[in-house]
C-alpha positions in Angstrom: 0.3 0.2 0.0 1.3 3.3 -1.0 1.3 6.3 1.6 0.5 9.9 0.0 1.6 13.1 1.6 1.2 16.7 1.0 4.1 17.8 -0.2 5.5 21.4 0.9 6.8 23.8 -2.0 8.4 27.0 -2.2 5.8 29.4 -4.5 8.4 29.3 -7.0 8.3 25.7 -7.2 4.7 25.4 -6.3 3.6 27.9 -9.7 6.3 25.9 -11.6 4.4 22.7 -10.8 0.8 24.3 -11.2 2.3 25.2 -14.9 3.4 21.7 -15.6 0.7 19.6 -14.0 -2.8 21.8 -14.7 -2.9 20.6 -18.6 -6.0 22.7 -18.8 -5.5 26.5 -18.0 -2.6 28.3 -17.5 -1.1 30.0 -14.2 0.3 33.2 -14.4 1.0 33.6 -10.3 -0.2 31.7 -7.3 -3.2 34.1 -6.3 -5.1 33.1 -9.6 -8.3 32.1 -8.6 -10.1 29.3 -9.8 -13.6 27.6 -9.2 -14.1 24.1 -8.2 -17.0 22.6 -10.0 -17.4 19.6 -7.7 -17.6 21.6 -4.3 -18.4 24.7 -5.5 -16.0 26.8 -3.6 -13.4 29.6 -4.6 -9.4 28.6 -4.5 -6.5 30.0 -5.2 -3.2 28.1 -6.7 -1.2 29.0 -3.2 -4.1 26.6 -1.6 -3.9 24.4 -4.1 -2.7 20.5 -2.6 0.4 19.0 -4.2 -0.1 15.3 -3.6 2.5 12.6 -3.9 3.9 9.3 -2.5 5.9 9.2 0.5 8.8 6.9 -1.2 9.0 9.5 -4.1 7.7 6.7 -7.2 4.5 7.8 -8.3 3.7 11.4 -10.1 2.9 14.2 -8.4 -0.6 15.3 -8.3 -2.8 18.7 -7.7 -5.9 18.4 -5.3 -8.5 20.8 -4.5 -7.9 22.1 -0.9 -11.2 21.8 0.3 -11.9 18.9 3.2 -13.3 16.2 1.4 -12.9 17.2 -2.0 -10.7 15.6 -4.2 -11.0 17.2 -7.4 -8.4 17.8 -9.7 -7.5 20.3 -12.3 -9.9 19.5 -14.8 -12.7 20.4 -12.4 -11.8 24.0 -12.1 -12.6 26.7 -14.2 -11.4 30.3 -14.5 -13.8 32.8 -12.9 -15.3 34.3 -15.6 -18.1 36.9 -15.6 -20.8 34.2 -16.6 -19.3 31.8 -13.7 -19.5 34.2 -11.1 -22.8 35.3 -12.3 -23.8 31.7 -11.7 -22.3 31.4 -8.4 -24.3 34.7 -7.4 -27.5 33.0 -8.7 -26.6 29.4 -7.1 -25.9 31.2 -3.5 -29.4 33.5 -4.1 -31.2 30.5 -4.4 -29.8 29.0 -2.0 -30.4 31.7 0.5 -33.9 31.6 -0.6 -34.4 28.2 0.0 -33.6 28.9 3.4 -35.8 31.6 3.9 -38.6 29.6 2.6 -37.7 26.6 5.2 -37.0 29.2 8.2 -41.0 30.7 7.5 -42.2 27.5 7.1 -41.1 26.4 10.6 -42.0 29.6 12.0 -45.3 28.8 10.9 -46.2 25.5 12.2 -46.5 27.0 15.8 -49.1 29.2 14.5 -50.9 26.6 12.4 -51.3 23.8 15.4 -53.0 27.0 17.4 -55.4 28.0 14.7 -56.5 24.6 13.3 -58.6 23.8 16.2 -62.2 22.7 14.8 -64.3 26.1 15.3 -67.3 25.4 17.2 -71.0 26.0 16.3 -72.5 29.2 17.2 -76.1 28.1 16.0 -77.9 25.3 16.6 -78.4 22.3 14.3 -81.7 23.2 12.1 -84.6 20.3 12.9 -85.5 18.0 10.4 -89.0 16.7 11.4 -92.0 18.2 13.4 -90.6 18.5 17.2 
C-alpha cells in the first residue's frame, strides 16, 4: 500500500508545478483564482494541494484544498463573468430556499394553534316536527 503525503513547496516550485501539471488552464501567478465545480468553492493556486507518495515513486498530483473534495485541475474553471453570475444565482437560490424553510418552521406553531375545530354558534336545524 502506498502512502500519500502533502508536499511542502516554495512559491516558485508550486507555481512551476501548477504550470506543468494543470494541462487545462494557464497559471500566471499563485494568487489566481479557480472555481471548483465539485465543491463549489473559490480556490487559489496558493491553496491547491500538491500530493505525492512518501517514497517518491508515483507522479505528483494536484487536489482541491477543500476538506473532503478530491477535485483535480479538469474540475476547476477560471472565474469568468458567466461563472461568477452562475455562482451568485446559485447562492441567491440557496439563501431563498433557507428563508422558505425557516418561514415554514415559523408557521408550524401558528398553524397548530389556529387549526382547532371551530365550535358551532348556531343550533342544528331540526328536520321534522318536534
